[in-house]
C-alpha positions in Angstrom: -40.1 -40.8 35.2 -38.7 -38.4 37.7 -39.8 -39.1 41.2 -42.6 -36.7 42.0 -45.1 -37.0 44.8 -45.6 -37.4 48.6 -44.3 -40.1 50.8 -45.8 -40.6 54.3 -42.8 -41.8 56.4 -43.1 -43.3 59.9 -40.2 -41.4 61.4 -38.2 -43.3 64.0 -36.9 -41.8 67.2 -33.4 -40.5 67.2 -33.6 -38.8 63.8 -34.5 -35.2 63.1 -37.1 -34.5 60.4 -34.4 -33.0 58.3 -32.3 -36.2 58.7 -35.2 -38.1 57.2 -35.3 -35.8 54.1 -31.5 -35.8 53.7 -31.2 -39.6 53.8 -34.0 -40.1 51.3 -32.5 -37.4 48.9 -29.1 -39.0 49.1 -30.2 -42.6 48.6 -32.6 -42.0 45.8 -31.0 -39.2 43.9 -33.8 -36.7 44.7 -33.0 -33.2 43.5 -35.4 -31.4 45.8 -37.4 -32.6 48.8 -38.9 -31.4 52.1 -40.9 -32.3 55.1 -44.3 -30.9 56.0 -44.3 -30.1 59.6 -41.6 -31.0 62.1 -41.3 -33.8 64.6 -38.9 -33.6 67.5 -35.9 -36.0 67.3 -37.2 -38.2 70.1 -40.8 -38.3 68.5 -42.0 -40.9 66.1 -44.8 -41.2 63.6 -46.3 -39.5 60.6 -43.9 -37.2 58.6 -45.1 -36.3 55.1 -42.1 -35.9 52.7 -42.7 -34.1 49.4 -40.3 -34.7 46.4 -39.4 -32.7 43.4 -42.6 -31.3 41.8 -44.4 -32.3 45.0 -42.7 -29.5 46.8 -44.9 -27.0 44.9 -47.9 -28.4 46.8 -46.7 -27.4 50.2 -48.6 -24.1 50.4 -51.8 -25.9 49.7 -51.5 -28.8 52.1 -53.9 -29.0 55.0 -52.0 -29.7 58.2 -54.9 -29.7 60.6 -55.7 -31.7 62.6 -52.5 -33.2 64.0 -53.2 -36.2 66.2 -50.7 -37.6 68.8 -50.4 -40.4 71.3 -48.2 -39.3 74.2 -47.0 -40.2 77.7 -46.1 -37.6 80.3 -44.3 -38.1 83.6 -45.6 -36.1 86.6 -43.3 -34.8 89.3 -40.3 -33.6 87.1 -39.7 -30.6 84.8 -36.8 -30.7 82.4 -34.8 -28.1 80.5 -36.2 -29.4 77.2 -39.7 -30.3 78.5 -39.0 -33.9 77.5 -37.0 -36.9 78.6 -33.8 -35.7 76.7 -33.2 -32.7 79.1 -31.8 -32.3 82.5 -34.3 -32.3 85.4 -34.7 -28.7 86.6 -37.5 -29.1 89.2 -39.2 -31.9 91.1 -42.6 -32.1 92.8 -44.7 -34.5 94.7 -47.3 -36.5 92.8 -48.0 -39.3 95.4 -51.2 -37.8 96.7 -52.8 -36.9 93.3 -56.1 -38.5 92.5 -57.2 -39.5 89.0 -60.2 -37.2 89.3 -57.9 -34.2 90.0 -55.8 -35.0 86.9 -58.9 -35.4 84.8 -60.2 -32.0 85.9 -56.9 -30.3 84.8 -56.9 -32.1 81.5 -60.4 -30.9 80.7 -59.4 -27.3 81.3 -57.0 -27.5 78.3 -59.6 -28.2 75.7 -60.5 -25.5 73.1 -58.4 -22.5 72.3 -55.5 -22.1 74.6 -52.3 -20.0 74.7 -48.8 -21.6 75.1 -45.2 -20.4 75.0 -43.0 -22.2 72.5 -40.2 -24.1 74.2 -36.6 -22.7 74.0 -35.6 -26.0 72.4 -37.7 -25.5 69.2 -37.3 -24.5 65.6 -39.3 -21.2 66.2 -37.2 -18.3 64.9 -36.7 -15.0 66.7 -34.9 -12.3 64.6 -34.1 -15.0 62.1 -32.4 -17.4 64.6 -33.9 -20.7 65.7 -34.6 -20.8 69.4 -32.8 -24.2 69.8 -29.5 -22.7 68.8 -29.7 -20.1 71.6 -30.9 -22.7 74.0 -27.8 -24.9 73.3 -25.6 -21.9 74.3 -27.5 -21.6 77.6 -29.4 -18.5 76.4 -33.0 -18.1 77.3 -35.1 -15.2 75.8 -38.6 -14.1 76.2 -41.0 -15.7 73.8 -44.4 -14.6 72.7 -47.4 -16.7 73.6 -49.3 -18.2 70.7 -52.9 -19.3 70.5 -53.4 -22.9 69.4 -56.5 -25.1 69.4 -57.0 -28.4 71.2 -59.8 -30.2 69.4 -59.8 -33.2 71.6 -57.8 -34.3 74.7 -58.4 -37.7 76.3 -56.6 -39.5 79.0 -56.0 -43.2 78.0 -54.4 -44.5 81.1 -53.1 -43.2 84.5 -50.3 -45.2 85.9 -48.7 -42.7 88.3 -46.4 -40.9 87.8 -47.1 -41.7 84.1 -50.2 -40.3 82.3 -51.0 -41.7 78.8 -53.1 -39.4 76.7 -54.3 -38.8 73.2 -54.6 -35.3 71.7 -55.9 -33.8 68.4 -54.8 -30.2 67.9 -54.0 -27.4 65.4 -50.7 -27.0 63.6 -48.1 -25.1 65.7 -49.1 -26.8 68.9 -46.2 -28.1 71.0 -47.1 -31.2 72.9 -44.1 -30.7 75.1 -45.4 -27.3 76.1 -48.8 -28.8 76.7 -47.4 -31.5 79.0 -45.4 -28.9 80.9 -48.4 -26.5 81.3 -50.6 -29.4 82.5 -48.0 -30.3 85.1 -47.7 -26.7 86.3 -51.5 -26.5 86.7 -51.6 -29.8 88.6 -48.9 -28.4 90.8 -46.1 -31.0 90.6 -44.6 -30.3 87.2 -44.3 -32.7 84.3 -42.4 -33.5 81.1 -43.0 -35.6 78.0 -41.5 -39.1 77.8 -43.1 -40.4 74.6 -44.7 -38.8 71.6 -46.1 -40.5 68.4 -47.9 -38.6 65.7 -50.7 -40.6 64.2 -52.1 -38.0 61.8 -51.0 -34.9 60.0 -53.9 -33.4 58.0 -55.2 -36.0 55.6 -52.2 -38.3 56.1 -52.4 -41.0 58.8 -50.3 -43.7 60.3 -51.9 -46.5 58.2 -50.4 -44.8 55.1 -46.9 -44.4 56.6 -43.9 -46.5 55.7 -41.3 -47.1 58.4 -38.0 -45.4 57.6 -36.1 -48.7 57.7 -38.4 -50.1 54.9 -37.8 -46.9 52.9 -34.1 -47.3 53.2 -34.4 -51.0 52.1 -36.1 -50.1 48.8 -33.9 -51.2 45.9 -34.2 -48.2 43.7 -36.2 -45.3 42.3 -39.0 -47.3 40.8 -39.7 -49.0 44.1 -39.8 -45.7 45.8 -42.1 -44.2 43.2 -44.5 -47.1 43.8 -44.8 -46.0 47.4 -45.6 -42.4 46.7 -49.0 -40.7 46.7 -49.2 -39.2 43.2 -49.4 -35.4 42.8 -53.0 -35.6 41.6 -54.1 -37.5 44.8 -52.3 -35.4 47.3 -55.1 -32.8 47.4 -58.2 -35.0 47.5 -60.5 -32.2 48.6 -59.7 -29.8 45.8 -62.4 -29.6 43.0 -60.9 -30.8 39.7 -61.1 -29.7 36.1 -59.8 -31.6 33.1 -57.7 -29.8 30.5 -57.0 -30.6 26.9 -53.7 -30.0 25.1 -54.6 -26.4 24.2 -55.5 -25.6 27.8 -52.3 -27.2 29.1 -50.1 -25.1 26.7 -52.0 -22.0 27.8 -51.6 -22.6 31.5 -47.9 -23.5 31.2 -47.4 -20.1 29.7 -49.0 -18.6 32.8 -52.1 -17.5 31.0 -55.5 -17.4 32.7 -58.6 -19.1 31.3 -62.3 -18.5 31.3 -64.4 -21.2 32.8 -66.3 -21.5 29.6 -63.1 -22.9 28.0 -63.8 -26.1 29.9 -67.3 -26.6 28.6 -69.1 -28.9 28.0 -67.6 -30.8 31.0 -69.6 -30.3 34.2 -67.8 -27.7 36.4 -68.0 -27.3 40.2 -69.7 -24.3 41.7 -67.2 -21.5 41.9 -66.4 -19.3 44.9 -64.2 -16.2 44.7 -60.6 -17.2 45.5 -61.2 -20.9 45.4 -58.3 -23.3 44.7 -58.8 -26.0 42.0 -56.6 -28.6 40.5 -56.3 -29.0 36.8 -55.3 -32.4 35.4 -55.1 -34.3 32.1 -55.5 -38.1 31.5 -52.0 -38.3 30.1 -50.0 -36.1 32.5 -51.8 -36.3 35.8 -51.7 -33.0 37.8 -51.0 -30.0 35.5 -51.7 -27.0 37.7 -53.2 -25.5 40.8 -55.7 -22.7 39.7 -57.5 -20.0 41.6 -60.9 -18.7 40.6 -61.7 -15.1 40.2 -65.1 -13.6 39.5 -65.0 -10.8 36.9 -68.2 -9.0 37.3 -69.7 -6.7 34.6 -72.7 -4.6 34.9 -74.7 -7.5 36.4 -74.0 -8.7 39.9 -74.5 -12.3 38.8 -71.3 -14.2 38.2 -72.2 -16.7 35.5 -69.7 -19.2 34.1 -68.6 -16.8 31.3 -67.4 -14.4 34.0 -65.3 -16.9 36.0 -61.6 -16.7 35.3 -59.1 -19.4 36.4 -55.6 -18.1 37.1 -52.6 -20.5 37.5 -50.9 -20.4 40.8 -48.6 -23.5 40.4 -47.7 -25.3 37.2 -46.3 -28.8 37.2 -43.8 -30.1 34.6 -43.2 -33.8 34.9 -40.1 -34.8 33.0 -38.5 -38.2 32.2 -35.6 -39.5 34.2 -33.5 -42.6 33.6 -34.7 -45.4 35.9 -33.1 -48.5 37.3 -30.3 -46.9 39.3 -29.7 -48.5 42.6 -30.0 -46.5 45.8 -26.8 -45.9 47.7 -26.3 -44.8 51.4 -24.6 -41.5 51.9 -23.6 -39.8 55.1 -26.1 -37.6 56.8 -25.0 -34.0 57.7 -25.0 -32.6 61.2 -28.2 -33.3 63.1 -30.5 -30.4 63.8 -33.6 -28.7 62.7 -33.6 -26.7 59.5 -35.7 -25.5 56.6 -38.6 -27.6 55.4 -37.3 -27.7 51.8 -33.7 -28.6 51.0 
């Protein structure tokens, strides 16, 4: 079968997220693939990679929370807010107490505002900020609200501070380290970053990139993937027969009563559901709509399920051996290529 699903990669340092996708595509003959969320080149850890039909699941994937283990260095700010940039300012940290550092860390819990770094994939007027930053151009960026669910110091070994953070998508840990350093008064930058969770996907599911590259072929890769049906474990599920599958693949909506007598989940307006079949796995992502008549009560006969994404698994010759191909220019890019 064609390779469809999601692979949780443990990204190594030194590769961009796009590099990971490009190498997997080239080695395993993947037509379409993409990464969910972006990790900085120096960062390591959880990077979900979707393949072929799996790319259709991207709009439905939950990316919160994102969990990280990080190390920041007090006393130095850099151009990139991490260890890869030139030092732009130095400050004294020698007289800092652990209590003072703890107090500042606590002030960054909850909803905070941060400015995206210039060296980031955020686009302004269609252009990624990092491209302008490489030319020495700095422009004004809008602050964004993000949420810090949990922020804990693991160890203080001045000038290094080891910490763990759980946050919403769109949070820049480099910016967090910089802002903490500014509030402490001596400046800071990030020297280590490892993502341990992205939404429902965690480090214990991740396969190191070196092991992915060593897989002998497509069948071995397929065995490592999370199947399409299991990628969205929190979605209510309905089972379709052949007639329903034909109907949904023509883009036609269905009444909830079409699924009787199977027990159905309680429906909420706009709810997403997954439709599967024993023989084909995931068939479609559906959305419920309540079609009310004269009565305000929305019984099962008034619930309509509309297809949002339809999946078409197709056969593909197996047994081909993976081959290494050159990676293109390093840099951030689109999630799907």
